[in-house]
N, C-alpha and C positions, 0 to 999 in steps of 0.2 A: 536598524529596528528601533534604536533609542529615539529617533526622531518621529517614528510612525505615529505615536500618540499625540505628538505636537501637531503633526500635519493633518491627521485624521482622528480627532478626539472622540468622534461618535462611533468609530468602527472598532468594536471589540471582537469581531469575528474572524478577521483575516489573518492575524499573526499566528494563531494555532495551526492553521493550515499551511502557512509558510514554513513553520517549524517542521511539519510532516514532510514537506517537499525536501527540505535540507536533510532530514533523517533518511529519506530514500536515497538521496545523493550520497550520503556517507556510506550507506550500506553498499551501494553499487561500487564505490571506490574499494571498499574492503574485499568484495567479491572479485573484482578485477585484479587484486593482488593475490588471488588464489587462496584466500583465507575464508574457505566456504563456511565452516561452522560459525565463525564470528560474524560473517556477513549475513548468514541466515538468521542468526539471533537478532542482529540489528534490524533486519526486515520484520521479524516477528514483533519486536518491540514497537517499531513504527506502526505496523498494522493494528496492534492492540491500542495504541494511543489514538490512532485515527478513528477507530471504532467508538472510542469514548467521546468524540466530538459530536456536537449536534450536526445534523445534515446541513450542508451549505445552501443558502438561498440562491436560486438561479442555476447557472451551469456548474458542472462539477468543479471543485477547487483544485483538484489534481488531474494531471493527464492520465495517470494510471493509478488506480487504487492500490494501496500497499498490500492488501491480501492477494490481489490478483498478481502483483509482482512477485510475492512470496510463492504462490502457486507455480508460476512460470519457472522460477528458479529450481523449486523442488522437482518439478516434472522433468526439467532438463537433466537433473541428477538421477532420474529414474525412481524417485520416491513418490510413487503414484498415490498411495493412500494419504500421505501427508499433503500432497498437492490437492487432492480432492477436498480435503477439509478446508484448505485455505481458499479454494474457489468457491465452496459453499458459503464461507464467511463473506467473501467479496459479494456474492449474489444476494446475501441478506441486506447489505447496504445499498446495492444497485441491482435490483431485480431485472433479469433479462438482459444484463449487459453482455453484448455479443462476445467480447473476448473472454469474459469469464465463463460463459456458457460453452464456448468452444474448448477452453482449457479443461473445464470439468468433464466434458465429453472424452477428451483425450486421456485425462487421468483415470477415468472409469472404464476405458475400453479394455477388452481382454488382451 
């Protein structure tokens, strides 16, 4: 990262998104260690920081939005109400995103 500004001095938009990808990875590692509360908190922080970024120009900067990832984890834990909130936040940033729509549908199903 230290060399990024040297290599791409005009690009001030990519590094924050790269930081978000790293944050997602760190959360997944913690979740894989069965530290659910800590992992969910890391995902929440990643999602909040992602939501504060301006929308990327062009294709999505991340393969999976952080709020959608948080929703998936919460849904897997049976926390449907919290998952629905996360999916709605994901849909605010990426309206009609298929996986977020499906997640919200599952989270709000009886």
